C-alpha positions as CSV (number, residue, x, y, z in Angstrom):
1,M,-0.8,25.2,31.1
2,D,1.3,26.0,28.0
3,F,3.5,29.1,28.1
4,S,2.4,30.0,24.6
5,Q,-1.2,30.5,25.8
6,K,-2.7,33.8,26.8
7,V,-5.0,34.5,29.8
8,R,-8.4,35.9,29.0
9,F,-10.1,37.6,31.9
10,S,-13.7,37.3,32.8
11,D,-16.0,40.1,31.6
12,T,-17.4,40.3,35.1
13,L,-14.0,41.0,36.7
14,F,-13.4,44.6,37.8
15,A,-9.9,45.7,38.8
16,Q,-8.7,48.9,40.5
17,E,-5.0,49.7,41.2
18,I,-4.3,51.6,44.4
19,D,-0.8,52.6,45.5
20,G,0.9,49.9,43.4
21,E,-1.5,47.1,44.5
22,T,-4.6,45.9,42.8
23,V,-8.0,44.9,44.1
24,L,-10.1,42.6,41.9
25,L,-13.8,42.3,42.3
26,D,-15.7,39.4,40.8
27,M,-19.1,41.0,40.0
28,T,-20.7,37.6,39.7
29,T,-19.8,36.3,43.2
30,E,-19.0,39.8,44.8
31,N,-15.7,38.3,46.0
32,Y,-12.7,40.6,46.4
33,F,-9.1,39.6,45.8
34,G,-6.1,41.6,46.7
35,L,-2.9,41.6,44.7
36,D,0.4,42.7,46.1
37,A,2.9,44.6,44.0
38,V,4.4,41.6,42.3
39,A,1.0,40.1,41.5
40,T,0.0,43.5,40.2
41,D,2.9,43.4,37.8
42,I,1.8,39.9,36.6
43,W,-1.7,41.2,36.2
44,N,-0.6,44.2,34.2
45,L,1.6,42.1,31.9
46,L,-1.2,39.6,31.2
47,Q,-3.7,42.5,30.7
48,E,-1.5,43.8,27.9
49,G,-2.2,40.6,26.0
50,R,1.1,39.0,26.5
51,S,1.4,35.2,26.5
52,I,2.3,33.4,29.7
53,G,5.8,32.9,28.3
54,E,6.2,36.6,27.4
55,T,5.0,37.5,30.9
56,Y,7.5,35.1,32.4
57,D,10.3,36.6,30.4
58,A,9.4,40.2,31.3
59,L,9.2,39.3,35.0
60,L,12.5,37.5,34.8
61,E,14.1,40.7,33.5
62,S,12.5,42.8,36.2
63,Y,13.1,40.7,39.3
64,D,16.2,39.1,40.8
65,V,14.5,35.7,41.2
66,D,15.4,32.0,40.6
67,P,13.7,31.1,37.2
68,E,12.2,28.0,38.8
69,V,10.7,30.0,41.6
70,L,9.3,32.5,39.2
71,E,7.7,29.8,37.0
72,S,6.1,28.2,40.1
73,D,4.8,31.5,41.3
74,L,3.4,32.4,37.9
75,R,1.7,29.1,37.6
76,T,0.2,29.4,41.1
77,F,-1.1,32.9,40.3
78,I,-2.7,31.8,37.0
79,D,-4.1,28.6,38.6
80,G,-5.7,30.8,41.2
81,L,-7.4,32.9,38.6
82,L,-8.6,29.8,36.8
83,Q,-9.8,28.1,40.0
84,H,-11.9,31.2,41.0
85,K,-13.2,31.4,37.4
86,L,-11.7,34.9,36.9
87,A,-10.0,33.9,33.7
88,T,-9.6,31.2,31.0
89,L,-6.7,30.2,28.9
90,Q,-6.7,30.6,25.1
91,A,-4.3,29.5,22.4
């Protein structure tokens, strides 16, 4: 995963934010995924069309977190999206 890449979400993915958290529904598999407040922030930044690096920078400004922990958490989040075929990476 390159931080200059952007995340492109599946056309069959439906998202609904409720009280600061987001629920994702994969319309193909009918699986639900719950995102906590931090994951919702990641989701929203990526939805804006920001690159992974731009998302990382914005999160680093918003949260008091070790940069290495943030990078690991961001990679884990995106890897989960890719593993469940909810998104792809684009240059």
